[in-house]
Backbone bond lengths (Angstrom), bond angles and torsions (degrees), N, CA, C in turn:
res aa  C-N    CA-C-N  psi(-1)  N-CA   C-N-CA  omega(-1)  CA-C   N-CA-C  phi
1 M - - - 1.469 - - 1.526 109.83 -
2 K 1.323 115.79 131.75 1.453 120.74 176.19 1.522 109.54 -91.82
3 F 1.349 114.81 124.50 1.460 119.37 -176.00 1.524 111.91 -73.77
4 T 1.343 114.22 141.21 1.464 122.51 167.92 1.517 107.40 -133.81
5 Q 1.327 115.36 163.62 1.467 118.22 -177.69 1.529 111.73 -62.73
6 S 1.319 116.18 -29.03 1.467 119.20 -178.36 1.522 112.16 -81.43
7 N 1.350 118.09 -41.17 1.461 117.41 -174.57 1.534 113.47 -79.38
8 V 1.358 117.64 -23.36 1.473 117.52 -179.63 1.528 111.23 -67.85
9 R 1.329 116.90 -25.70 1.467 120.53 -179.41 1.530 111.96 -75.41
10 T 1.324 116.05 -18.56 1.462 119.68 -177.92 1.526 112.65 -97.08
11 L 1.320 117.26 -8.38 1.466 120.62 -178.26 1.519 111.16 -66.91
12 K 1.327 115.62 141.92 1.458 121.73 178.00 1.524 109.27 -139.27
13 C 1.296 114.72 161.45 1.458 120.06 177.35 1.534 108.94 -75.81
14 P 1.317 118.28 130.64 1.474 120.70 178.97 1.531 111.12 -59.15
15 D 1.316 115.82 149.45 1.467 120.63 178.01 1.526 110.43 -59.03
16 G 1.323 114.68 140.21 1.455 120.06 177.45 1.514 114.44 84.02
17 K 1.339 117.38 -1.18 1.462 121.33 179.43 1.530 109.77 -105.39
18 S 1.328 116.55 132.97 1.469 120.53 175.95 1.519 111.92 -102.20
19 D 1.320 117.16 -16.56 1.464 121.44 178.83 1.527 107.85 -147.16
20 Y 1.335 115.12 107.55 1.474 119.18 -174.35 1.527 108.84 -138.39
21 T 1.348 116.84 139.33 1.465 121.82 178.17 1.517 110.03 -125.35
22 Q 1.319 116.19 128.13 1.466 122.71 174.32 1.530 107.40 -100.39
23 W 1.334 117.34 121.52 1.456 121.50 -175.91 1.516 111.13 -95.38
24 D 1.326 115.09 148.85 1.469 122.17 179.38 1.530 109.18 -88.67
25 E 1.325 115.73 125.26 1.465 119.81 -179.32 1.524 111.97 -67.97
26 A 1.349 116.70 -23.61 1.469 119.60 -175.80 1.524 112.94 -81.84
27 M 1.329 118.17 -17.19 1.466 120.90 -178.64 1.521 108.95 -143.23
28 A 1.303 116.88 108.34 1.460 120.95 -178.93 1.527 110.73 -62.49
29 G 1.319 115.15 135.51 1.462 120.33 178.65 1.506 114.94 86.06
30 F 1.342 117.68 -1.57 1.464 122.60 -179.96 1.517 108.95 -109.34
31 G 1.337 117.08 128.85 1.459 119.45 -178.24 1.514 113.19 -158.50
32 I 1.332 114.26 -173.41 1.470 122.04 178.00 1.524 107.28 -122.35
33 R 1.322 116.48 126.63 1.460 121.35 -176.24 1.529 110.04 -108.37
34 F 1.329 114.65 137.14 1.463 121.46 176.28 1.524 108.16 -117.38
35 R 1.338 116.82 132.92 1.468 120.18 179.72 1.521 110.71 -136.47
36 N 1.328 114.55 132.56 1.465 121.95 172.26 1.520 113.42 53.12
37 G 1.319 116.32 39.75 1.452 120.30 175.12 1.511 114.86 78.12
38 G 1.349 118.52 3.76 1.452 121.48 -179.53 1.513 112.52 -83.56
39 G 1.349 115.28 178.21 1.453 120.42 178.23 1.517 111.65 -71.27
40 G 1.333 115.38 168.80 1.448 120.42 -177.43 1.524 112.97 -77.62
41 T 1.338 115.18 150.15 1.463 122.40 177.53 1.519 108.87 -130.67
42 Y 1.333 116.08 129.29 1.459 119.86 176.07 1.527 109.30 -66.16
43 I 1.327 116.54 137.07 1.466 120.97 178.22 1.516 109.54 -142.81
44 I 1.328 115.32 164.83 1.463 120.39 164.43 1.525 106.83 -125.76
45 L 1.291 115.75 147.97 1.467 122.63 176.44 1.515 107.03 -112.95
46 Y 1.325 116.51 123.32 1.459 119.90 -176.30 1.524 110.12 -144.03
47 S 1.320 114.92 169.53 1.457 120.94 179.36 1.523 109.04 -135.47
48 V 1.343 116.42 128.28 1.458 122.87 176.01 1.517 107.93 -126.81
49 L 1.320 116.29 123.17 1.467 122.13 -179.33 1.528 111.68 55.72
50 G 1.327 115.64 38.60 1.455 121.21 176.30 1.511 115.11 81.15
51 R 1.331 117.78 2.73 1.473 120.26 -179.40 1.517 109.55 -106.87
52 Q 1.332 117.09 122.92 1.461 122.29 -178.41 1.535 110.16 -89.34
53 T 1.333 115.53 132.59 1.468 121.09 -174.99 1.517 109.67 -139.60
54 R 1.343 115.27 146.29 1.463 121.68 172.14 1.531 108.48 -105.41
55 L 1.325 117.05 128.92 1.461 122.19 178.94 1.521 109.40 -111.92
56 P 1.347 119.11 113.80 1.463 120.64 178.11 1.523 111.64 -72.74
57 L 1.335 115.60 142.05 1.464 121.03 -177.43 1.521 112.97 -118.32
58 G 1.311 117.95 3.30 1.465 120.37 179.15 1.514 112.39 123.28
59 R 1.310 115.45 155.57 1.466 121.21 -179.81 1.528 111.06 -72.91
60 V 1.318 115.10 146.39 1.474 120.82 178.81 1.522 110.40 -60.84
61 S 1.308 116.92 -34.01 1.463 120.98 -178.09 1.530 112.67 -74.74
62 Q 1.347 117.65 -13.62 1.463 120.84 -175.38 1.528 113.84 -116.65
63 V 1.329 116.68 -19.76 1.469 121.08 -176.24 1.520 108.99 -123.14
64 T 1.326 117.07 136.68 1.470 119.62 178.24 1.532 109.37 -75.21
65 L 1.317 114.73 160.95 1.456 120.01 179.59 1.529 110.82 -61.86
66 I 1.321 116.98 -41.29 1.469 120.39 -179.02 1.532 110.40 -63.05
67 E 1.333 117.44 -42.37 1.469 120.86 178.85 1.527 110.85 -62.22
68 A 1.339 115.79 -43.42 1.463 119.79 -179.97 1.525 111.37 -65.59
69 Q 1.334 116.91 -40.58 1.458 120.77 179.37 1.539 111.40 -65.91
70 T 1.321 116.26 -38.19 1.468 120.31 178.75 1.524 110.85 -63.86
71 E 1.330 116.70 -45.12 1.461 119.94 178.92 1.526 111.14 -66.72
72 A 1.332 116.47 -35.54 1.468 120.23 178.04 1.526 110.85 -63.40
73 K 1.328 116.79 -41.83 1.467 120.23 179.11 1.526 111.12 -64.48
74 Q 1.340 116.62 -38.84 1.465 120.03 178.16 1.527 110.84 -64.43
75 A 1.336 115.75 -40.20 1.461 119.87 178.52 1.523 111.24 -66.06
76 F 1.330 117.38 -41.63 1.469 120.61 178.93 1.535 110.93 -65.09
77 A 1.344 116.53 -30.35 1.466 119.91 177.53 1.529 110.38 -66.76
78 L 1.338 117.16 -38.21 1.470 121.00 176.07 1.529 110.87 -66.57
79 I 1.323 115.43 -41.98 1.462 120.28 -179.12 1.524 110.68 -61.53
80 A 1.345 116.15 -36.25 1.465 119.96 178.81 1.529 111.71 -63.28
81 K 1.330 116.20 -22.71 1.476 121.53 178.34 1.529 111.08 -98.11
82 H 1.344 115.68 14.21 1.468 121.89 179.41 1.532 112.33 63.84
83 T 1.333 115.44 32.83 1.465 121.82 176.62 1.515 109.12 -111.27
84 D 1.321 116.51 130.77 1.463 121.32 -177.88 1.524 109.56 -82.69
85 P 1.337 119.77 114.24 1.463 121.61 -179.40 1.532 112.99 -65.10
86 M 1.331 117.26 -27.19 1.464 120.27 177.54 1.530 110.13 -65.58
87 K 1.328 117.06 -42.16 1.464 120.89 178.86 1.525 110.80 -68.27
88 E 1.324 117.17 -37.35 1.462 120.64 178.31 1.517 110.89 -64.78
89 R 1.311 116.04 -37.41 1.472 119.75 177.38 1.527 110.65 -65.96
90 A 1.324 116.58 -40.66 1.464 120.79 179.30 1.525 111.17 -64.60
91 K 1.336 116.60 -38.85 1.461 120.06 177.99 1.524 110.94 -63.93
92 A 1.330 116.15 -43.74 1.464 120.30 179.87 1.524 111.17 -63.13
93 A 1.331 116.27 -39.54 1.468 119.96 178.93 1.522 111.12 -66.04
94 A 1.329 117.18 -37.98 1.462 120.93 179.56 1.517 110.86 -65.97
95 K 1.335 116.78 -38.73 1.460 120.05 179.02 1.525 111.35 -65.14
96 C 1.306 117.07 -41.39 1.467 120.80 -179.87 1.522 111.76 -71.40
97 A 1.331 116.79 -23.97 1.466 120.22 -178.54 1.521 111.55 -68.55
98 N 1.337 117.67 -30.97 1.461 121.99 -179.83 1.520 109.32 -90.00
99 K 1.325 115.47 81.02 1.454 120.54 -176.85 1.524 111.11 -88.44
100 F 1.314 114.45 148.52 1.465 122.63 -179.67 1.529 110.83 -51.84
101 G 1.350 115.86 -52.73 1.457 120.14 -174.79 1.512 114.29 -64.91
102 D 1.329 117.02 -30.61 1.465 120.69 -178.06 1.530 112.20 -73.11
103 K 1.318 116.94 -22.23 1.468 120.47 -174.68 1.526 113.44 -100.03
104 V 1.319 117.95 -11.05 1.471 119.86 -177.45 1.522 111.16 -61.29
105 A 1.329 117.30 -46.95 1.467 120.60 -178.32 1.530 111.09 -61.31
106 I 1.335 116.52 -37.26 1.475 120.48 178.58 1.520 110.14 -65.64
107 Y 1.335 115.88 -41.02 1.470 120.40 -179.77 1.531 110.75 -66.39
108 I 1.337 116.96 -42.81 1.467 120.46 179.38 1.527 110.28 -63.59
109 A 1.325 116.61 -41.40 1.470 120.29 177.86 1.523 110.86 -61.32
110 R 1.328 116.58 -36.92 1.466 120.36 178.24 1.523 110.45 -65.46
111 L 1.321 117.34 -42.33 1.462 120.44 178.97 1.527 111.67 -61.18
112 K 1.323 115.89 -36.26 1.469 119.89 -179.14 1.522 111.38 -66.16
113 T 1.315 117.13 -29.58 1.470 119.86 179.96 1.528 112.09 -74.70
114 L 1.333 117.23 -12.25 1.462 121.16 -177.68 1.520 112.38 -88.93
115 G 1.346 117.36 0.99 1.453 120.85 177.92 1.519 114.21 74.06
116 L 1.326 116.78 24.93 1.459 120.80 -179.76 1.522 110.71 -76.25
117 S 1.309 116.66 159.36 1.469 120.81 -174.81 1.523 111.02 -67.94
118 P 1.323 117.68 151.40 1.472 121.11 177.53 1.521 112.75 -57.47
119 G 1.353 117.11 -35.91 1.457 119.36 178.99 1.520 112.08 -65.02
120 Y 1.318 116.54 -39.09 1.461 121.92 178.15 1.528 110.04 -64.64
121 I 1.313 116.52 -42.53 1.475 121.13 178.27 1.525 110.07 -64.92
122 A 1.343 116.79 -43.30 1.465 120.75 -179.40 1.526 111.42 -61.72
123 D 1.330 117.41 -37.56 1.467 120.79 177.17 1.526 110.95 -60.70
124 H 1.323 116.83 -43.29 1.466 120.53 179.24 1.526 111.17 -66.03
125 E 1.314 117.08 -41.62 1.464 119.81 179.09 1.524 110.37 -62.24
126 R 1.328 116.49 -43.07 1.468 119.96 -179.45 1.527 111.02 -64.90
127 N 1.321 117.40 -46.64 1.459 120.24 -175.33 1.525 112.98 -73.06
128 L 1.328 117.23 -41.38 1.462 119.97 -176.08 1.524 112.93 -84.31
129 Q 1.313 117.70 -36.01 1.457 120.05 -176.56 1.523 113.08 -89.35
130 R 1.340 116.84 -37.35 1.462 119.09 -175.91 1.525 112.27 -97.48
131 Y 1.326 116.74 -55.65 1.462 119.65 -173.76 1.521 113.42 -73.82
132 M 1.330 118.39 -24.31 1.465 121.48 179.21 1.525 112.27 -105.20
133 V 1.323 116.52 22.61 1.467 120.17 -174.87 1.534 111.87 -62.22
134 D 1.335 118.19 -28.40 1.470 120.55 -179.69 1.527 112.13 -65.32
135 L 1.333 117.59 -18.50 1.465 120.96 -179.88 1.523 112.86 -93.59
136 H 1.318 117.28 -7.11 1.470 120.74 -172.33 1.517 113.17 -60.63
137 R 1.311 117.95 -32.04 1.472 119.91 -174.38 1.526 112.98 -82.97
138 Y 1.323 117.69 -5.04 1.463 121.03 -177.40 1.525 111.98 -96.81
139 G 1.334 116.10 147.52 1.448 120.60 171.17 1.523 109.36 -71.87
140 F 1.323 116.93 156.24 1.457 120.22 -177.81 1.526 111.60 -55.17
141 S 1.317 116.70 -44.07 1.465 120.45 -175.68 1.524 112.67 -72.50
142 E 1.329 117.18 -13.22 1.463 120.44 -179.99 1.523 112.50 -86.86
143 I 1.317 117.02 -20.56 1.462 121.17 -174.32 1.522 109.94 -78.01
144 T 1.320 116.18 132.19 1.457 121.94 -177.80 1.526 111.20 -108.15
145 R 1.321 114.40 164.60 1.467 120.20 176.72 1.528 110.46 -60.52
146 A 1.333 116.42 -37.38 1.469 120.32 -179.28 1.524 111.13 -62.93
147 Q 1.327 117.49 -39.12 1.465 120.34 178.48 1.520 111.15 -63.26
148 I 1.323 116.77 -44.00 1.462 120.40 179.85 1.526 110.11 -65.11
149 A 1.328 116.68 -42.62 1.460 120.54 179.01 1.531 110.98 -59.91
150 T 1.327 116.16 -38.90 1.464 120.36 178.44 1.521 111.09 -63.63
151 Q 1.334 116.97 -43.51 1.456 120.56 178.95 1.533 111.19 -64.01
152 L 1.317 116.90 -39.80 1.465 120.19 179.56 1.527 111.14 -66.30
153 D 1.324 116.77 -37.22 1.472 120.23 176.72 1.525 110.52 -63.25
154 K 1.325 116.79 -39.82 1.467 120.42 178.23 1.523 110.97 -64.50
155 I 1.322 116.39 -41.77 1.467 120.48 179.79 1.522 110.26 -63.71
156 E 1.342 116.56 -42.38 1.469 119.53 179.78 1.519 111.56 -64.29
157 A 1.321 116.79 -40.59 1.466 120.50 -179.26 1.529 111.70 -65.61
158 K 1.317 116.67 -34.84 1.463 120.41 -175.41 1.522 113.27 -95.96
159 N 1.324 117.21 -35.84 1.473 120.27 -171.65 1.526 114.44 -120.88
160 G 1.323 117.62 -2.15 1.449 119.67 175.96 1.521 113.45 103.14
161 R 1.315 114.82 161.86 1.459 121.77 -175.48 1.529 111.86 -67.56
162 R 1.335 116.77 -38.57 1.457 119.32 -178.71 1.524 111.20 -63.06
163 Q 1.330 116.53 -42.06 1.460 120.03 179.58 1.521 111.10 -65.37
164 A 1.326 116.83 -38.18 1.464 120.48 178.19 1.528 110.54 -65.11
165 G 1.341 116.71 -38.50 1.463 119.64 177.92 1.516 111.83 -65.77
166 L 1.343 116.34 -39.95 1.466 120.37 177.62 1.523 110.49 -65.59
167 A 1.337 117.02 -41.36 1.460 121.25 179.19 1.529 110.71 -62.70
168 R 1.336 116.90 -40.49 1.460 119.65 179.21 1.523 111.16 -62.18
169 A 1.323 116.25 -44.60 1.464 119.80 -178.75 1.526 111.03 -62.78
170 Q 1.321 116.26 -40.15 1.458 119.41 -175.63 1.521 112.38 -78.11
171 V 1.310 118.31 -35.52 1.467 119.24 176.69 1.527 110.06 -71.15
172 S 1.331 117.28 -31.59 1.462 120.25 175.08 1.529 110.57 -65.69
173 G 1.339 116.12 -40.57 1.459 119.81 176.35 1.523 111.71 -63.32
174 F 1.320 115.97 -37.62 1.462 121.34 178.28 1.524 110.81 -63.43
175 F 1.342 116.78 -45.74 1.462 120.17 178.46 1.524 110.84 -68.11
176 G 1.333 117.24 -32.79 1.457 119.58 176.08 1.515 111.55 -62.14
177 W 1.329 115.79 -40.11 1.469 120.87 176.28 1.529 110.56 -64.86
178 A 1.336 116.86 -41.44 1.471 120.85 178.18 1.530 110.64 -63.53
179 K 1.312 117.01 -35.06 1.462 121.08 177.51 1.524 110.84 -65.89
180 Q 1.336 116.03 -39.67 1.462 119.89 177.14 1.527 111.26 -63.25
181 K 1.326 116.65 -31.08 1.460 121.46 179.21 1.531 112.40 -78.27
182 G 1.318 116.28 -10.43 1.459 119.54 180.00 1.513 114.26 86.61
183 W 1.330 117.33 13.58 1.468 120.39 -178.10 1.517 111.64 -84.56
184 I 1.316 117.92 -21.99 1.461 122.20 176.69 1.525 108.15 -140.17
185 E 1.321 115.92 160.10 1.458 121.39 178.11 1.524 111.74 -100.96
186 I 1.334 116.17 -28.77 1.467 121.22 -176.84 1.525 109.31 -130.06
187 N 1.316 116.89 138.61 1.464 122.09 176.47 1.529 108.27 -79.86
188 P 1.343 119.04 110.37 1.470 120.47 -175.98 1.524 113.59 -71.24
189 A 1.346 117.80 -12.97 1.469 120.04 178.33 1.522 111.68 -78.10
190 E 1.337 116.79 -19.19 1.462 120.16 178.77 1.528 109.49 -66.30
191 G 1.323 115.58 135.04 1.460 119.93 -179.57 1.506 113.85 94.39
192 T 1.355 118.46 -11.45 1.459 120.17 174.92 1.522 109.48 -74.07
193 E 1.317 115.70 161.63 1.465 120.65 -174.99 1.525 111.92 -64.13
194 K 1.327 114.91 130.19 1.461 119.88 174.77 1.525 108.62 -85.09
195 R 1.305 114.64 137.20 1.462 120.41 179.74 1.526 108.11 -122.04
196 N 1.309 115.64 77.77 1.452 119.74 -177.54 1.526 110.51 -71.18
197 S 1.326 114.86 132.97 1.462 119.16 177.99 1.524 109.79 -75.02
198 R 1.299 115.82 154.25 1.451 120.27 -179.35 1.528 110.80 -74.45
199 R 1.317 114.43 133.59 1.450 118.62 173.07 1.515 108.59 -74.18
200 R 1.317 116.32 147.88 1.463 119.24 179.33 1.524 110.23 -60.06
201 A 1.327 115.37 139.89 1.458 120.59 -176.56 1.524 111.98 -73.55
202 R 1.321 117.07 -28.26 1.461 119.83 -177.79 1.519 109.48 -152.99
203 V 1.314 115.20 164.30 1.455 122.03 173.38 1.518 108.10 -123.29
204 L 1.318 116.53 166.78 1.456 119.97 -179.16 1.524 110.35 -65.16
205 T 1.299 115.31 138.93 1.459 120.54 177.35 1.525 109.29 -79.37
206 P 1.333 117.23 162.66 1.472 119.35 176.38 1.520 112.64 -55.05
207 A 1.334 116.70 -37.76 1.469 119.93 179.90 1.532 110.76 -65.00
208 E 1.339 116.35 -39.92 1.462 119.69 179.31 1.520 111.10 -68.52
209 L 1.331 116.60 -41.81 1.458 119.74 177.06 1.524 111.18 -61.06
210 T 1.336 116.30 -39.34 1.466 120.76 178.52 1.514 110.59 -62.88
211 A 1.333 116.70 -42.56 1.468 120.74 -179.99 1.524 111.16 -63.66
212 I 1.351 116.04 -41.37 1.469 119.33 178.62 1.522 110.38 -66.53
213 W 1.325 115.62 -41.55 1.466 119.63 179.58 1.530 110.92 -60.52
214 N 1.314 116.00 -45.87 1.467 120.14 -179.26 1.523 111.64 -68.18
215 G 1.318 116.33 -25.38 1.463 119.64 -179.77 1.514 113.78 -86.81
216 T 1.326 117.62 -1.16 1.467 121.22 179.97 1.525 109.77 -123.41
217 D 1.327 115.54 50.82 1.465 119.78 -175.34 1.518 113.48 -99.98
218 S 1.355 117.51 11.81 1.462 119.24 178.13 1.523 110.08 -87.04
219 D 1.301 116.13 176.42 1.458 121.17 178.79 1.527 112.46 -93.17
220 S 1.335 117.41 11.59 1.473 119.77 -178.39 1.522 110.31 -70.26
221 D 1.327 114.82 154.13 1.467 119.60 178.18 1.524 110.97 -57.91
222 F 1.326 116.30 -42.68 1.463 120.67 -177.13 1.525 110.52 -58.93
223 D 1.332 116.61 -50.22 1.465 119.53 -177.81 1.523 111.54 -63.52
224 Q 1.323 116.44 -39.94 1.461 119.04 -179.55 1.524 111.40 -66.22
225 I 1.327 116.86 -37.66 1.456 120.11 178.65 1.515 110.83 -67.99
226 V 1.334 118.16 -41.57 1.459 120.78 177.50 1.522 110.03 -59.16
227 R 1.307 117.23 -43.51 1.462 120.25 179.36 1.537 111.13 -65.75
228 L 1.320 115.69 -37.13 1.460 118.91 178.38 1.526 110.88 -64.39
229 L 1.337 116.73 -38.58 1.461 120.81 177.57 1.526 110.73 -65.23
230 I 1.330 116.57 -38.84 1.462 119.89 177.80 1.529 110.43 -64.75
231 L 1.324 115.56 -44.47 1.464 120.04 -177.20 1.528 112.27 -63.69
232 T 1.314 116.13 -37.14 1.464 120.23 -175.55 1.520 113.45 -93.64
233 A 1.365 117.09 -10.63 1.471 121.40 -175.98 1.519 110.48 53.98
234 A 1.322 116.41 37.85 1.469 121.54 -176.69 1.522 110.31 -115.96
235 R 1.325 115.36 161.06 1.451 120.68 173.15 1.525 109.43 -77.77
236 K 1.338 115.15 159.91 1.467 118.38 179.91 1.529 111.02 -63.52
237 T 1.358 117.02 -33.87 1.466 119.16 179.49 1.523 111.54 -69.83
238 Q 1.341 116.53 -31.52 1.460 119.16 177.86 1.524 110.81 -69.03
239 I 1.318 116.07 -40.80 1.460 119.64 177.21 1.527 110.02 -67.56
240 G 1.335 116.33 -41.18 1.458 120.38 -178.82 1.509 113.95 -65.41
241 S 1.343 117.14 -22.52 1.463 120.26 -177.66 1.524 112.78 -104.18
242 L 1.319 117.14 16.67 1.463 119.43 177.81 1.521 110.73 -60.84
243 N 1.307 115.88 145.30 1.464 121.44 177.32 1.518 109.53 -75.81
244 R 1.316 115.70 116.57 1.462 120.02 -174.47 1.526 112.95 -68.53
245 K 1.340 116.16 -20.47 1.467 119.23 -177.44 1.523 112.52 -88.67
246 T 1.337 116.49 -37.15 1.459 118.91 -172.65 1.517 114.10 -109.82
247 E 1.339 118.21 -21.20 1.459 120.13 -174.71 1.524 113.64 -108.55
248 L 1.316 117.24 -28.16 1.463 120.59 177.69 1.531 108.90 -101.21
249 K 1.309 115.79 98.48 1.464 121.64 -177.54 1.522 108.43 -96.09
250 L 1.333 113.75 87.69 1.458 119.41 -170.83 1.516 112.43 -66.36
251 A 1.327 117.61 -33.27 1.462 119.53 -178.83 1.529 110.83 -61.22
252 D 1.341 115.97 -33.56 1.463 120.99 179.82 1.514 112.57 -98.35
253 R 1.357 116.67 1.32 1.463 121.16 -173.56 1.532 109.99 51.88
254 L 1.329 115.32 47.64 1.460 120.77 -172.98 1.523 111.01 -127.06
255 C 1.325 115.25 136.51 1.460 122.06 173.82 1.521 106.90 -107.46
256 D 1.327 116.61 108.29 1.460 121.97 -173.70 1.526 108.66 -110.05
257 F 1.346 116.69 105.83 1.457 121.05 -174.84 1.515 111.69 -73.65
258 E 1.363 115.07 137.74 1.456 121.98 173.78 1.519 108.78 -99.54
259 P 1.350 118.51 165.86 1.473 122.28 -174.45 1.520 116.38 -48.16
260 P 1.348 121.93 -40.82 1.460 118.99 -177.86 1.524 113.94 -59.38
261 H 1.346 117.16 -22.44 1.456 120.25 -178.16 1.513 112.59 -101.74
262 V 1.329 117.42 2.64 1.458 121.09 -178.20 1.515 108.68 -113.99
263 R 1.314 117.09 122.10 1.464 120.71 -176.76 1.527 108.90 -108.52
264 Q 1.322 114.81 90.52 1.450 119.23 -178.03 1.523 112.21 -101.37
265 E 1.351 115.73 -18.61 1.456 117.99 -171.96 1.523 112.56 -69.90
266 R 1.357 117.52 -19.87 1.451 119.75 -176.57 1.525 112.06 -88.47
267 G 1.314 116.59 -8.19 1.448 119.33 177.56 1.514 112.97 68.72
268 E 1.328 118.44 28.57 1.452 121.09 -177.96 1.522 110.92 -79.03
269 D 1.314 114.65 149.00 1.448 120.93 177.13 1.510 107.78 -97.58
270 D 1.322 117.68 113.29 1.453 120.90 -176.77 1.524 112.50 -89.01
271 G 1.311 116.30 7.47 1.452 118.66 179.53 1.508 112.65 90.12
272 C 1.313 117.85 -13.72 1.462 121.44 -178.90 1.521 111.43 -108.95
273 S 1.344 116.55 -30.46 1.453 119.43 -172.76 1.519 112.23 -64.69
274 R 1.318 117.09 -24.63 1.454 118.91 -179.37 1.529 111.76 -68.77
275 H 1.320 116.50 -21.25 1.463 120.63 -178.89 1.520 109.34 -122.09
276 S 1.345 116.01 43.67 1.451 120.49 -174.14 1.525 111.51 -81.47
277 T 1.321 116.77 58.42 1.454 121.59 175.57 1.512 109.35 -90.15
278 S 1.314 116.19 169.04 1.466 119.06 179.17 1.520 110.70 -64.49
279 D 1.344 117.96 -36.25 1.466 120.58 178.86 1.518 110.60 -65.87
280 H 1.337 116.11 -40.74 1.462 119.01 179.54 1.519 111.47 -65.30
281 R 1.352 116.78 -43.61 1.459 119.51 179.85 1.530 110.90 -63.24
282 A 1.311 116.15 -37.63 1.459 118.99 178.64 1.525 111.00 -65.58
283 A 1.335 116.19 -40.67 1.460 119.56 178.50 1.520 111.26 -65.81
284 L 1.340 115.82 -40.50 1.463 120.43 178.81 1.522 110.95 -62.22
285 R 1.327 117.47 -44.79 1.459 120.78 178.59 1.527 110.85 -61.82
286 C 1.330 116.11 -38.92 1.460 119.72 -179.90 1.526 110.89 -63.39
287 L 1.354 116.25 -46.11 1.462 119.96 179.64 1.525 111.24 -64.59
288 M 1.325 117.31 -38.16 1.460 120.00 178.86 1.522 110.63 -66.08
289 R 1.320 116.78 -39.34 1.470 119.61 177.09 1.520 110.47 -60.54
290 Q 1.347 115.72 -41.71 1.457 119.19 -179.85 1.525 111.38 -63.68
291 A 1.366 115.47 -44.07 1.457 118.82 -179.78 1.519 111.47 -65.09
292 L 1.330 116.45 -45.24 1.458 120.05 178.84 1.519 111.27 -64.30
293 S 1.326 116.03 -39.21 1.460 119.89 -178.84 1.512 111.11 -62.42
294 T 1.348 116.20 -43.16 1.462 119.91 -179.70 1.521 111.08 -65.08
295 V 1.355 115.47 -43.92 1.467 119.19 -179.46 1.524 110.80 -62.86
296 V 1.330 116.42 -46.48 1.458 120.22 -177.14 1.520 111.00 -65.10
297 D 1.326 116.73 -48.04 1.461 119.87 -175.98 1.516 112.06 -67.18
298 N 1.344 117.05 -40.59 1.460 120.31 -177.22 1.519 112.60 -75.44
299 R 1.334 115.47 -38.29 1.470 118.40 -172.02 1.521 113.29 -87.71
300 L 1.316 116.59 -44.96 1.456 119.03 -170.95 1.523 113.69 -131.30
301 G 1.295 117.01 11.16 1.451 119.38 176.38 1.503 113.76 64.91
302 G 1.329 117.05 32.81 1.458 119.85 175.75 1.510 114.87 102.52
303 G 1.330 119.12 6.43 1.465 120.35 179.98 1.511 112.80 -130.83
304 F 1.326 117.07 155.34 1.461 122.82 -179.45 1.531 111.01 -112.33
305 A 1.321 117.32 32.77 1.467 120.13 -172.61 1.512 112.74 -57.91
306 S 1.346 117.38 -37.43 1.471 118.78 -178.42 1.519 111.36 -135.18
307 L 1.301 117.42 33.39 1.458 121.33 -176.45 1.526 111.01 -74.47
308 T 1.334 116.00 128.72 1.456 122.21 174.51 1.527 107.82 -138.63
309 F 1.310 116.45 102.19 1.460 120.05 -176.69 1.524 110.80 -60.26
310 G 1.324 116.09 -36.98 1.459 119.57 -174.52 1.522 113.20 -58.32
311 R 1.318 118.77 -24.43 1.461 121.18 -178.51 1.523 112.28 -75.73
312 W 1.292 115.40 -22.19 1.467 118.04 -171.15 1.509 113.00 -96.04
313 Y 1.294 117.07 -10.67 1.461 118.64 -171.19 1.519 111.19 -108.63
């Protein structure tokens, strides 16, 4: 029987048959299969390396004859090259299954297990979940460098060059992790424009630090926090995100920094490292205890239940 768009809609499974295939005379190996009293489904029957397989191409009620014939010809072209179209379909489905948006939460959860600072985690959530939301519906292998570049341009236009540079670094890290998992072969963020933020042109001189120190000699929360920032050479957000369980040792009046809050890889001079003797470290710890003691006693009576440095500065 030669298939036409009109006669394929009238085909039915013969009575008493639970599995029946009507083949098209115009294309060998192309037919319509009926099973268990259901509607017809376009299929092709082929053999690769001696293994016979049926590949479904869609229901007759949902796919036109021309569409089914076109897909059948494409499949036969692969078979002629000794490529199994069923395996190619499975590979494509696997690639689409690993979508950008579905893996972001898993990646963020992984970062949290590494003991990284809350601010660092929040940056990743903002860049991957909010600013890259247009990529969430795509599989990893579908995302191109051009798409990422477009998203980075949008971020720069709306939020500035520094934010776009941070987003690029973090989305590249995300794709690097996906590559380690075997979900992609190439990191599509590689080769996109780098937007390096400007390094500060200068830092406070010893004389300026001395003037600030002398000007913050009251018992107010503000002055104590400023002195604490000077002592630790940290940003207010870094101090505000300290881990209250592991870094703020209230019994000892000690602030003990963990790796996420210590930036040693850049080789920066914080003004203290040049005099990193045992006497200097002891003096620094003493001053930090005094600052922490004043803040704790004045603000919360000895507890850090709701302490947030960032609110006070």
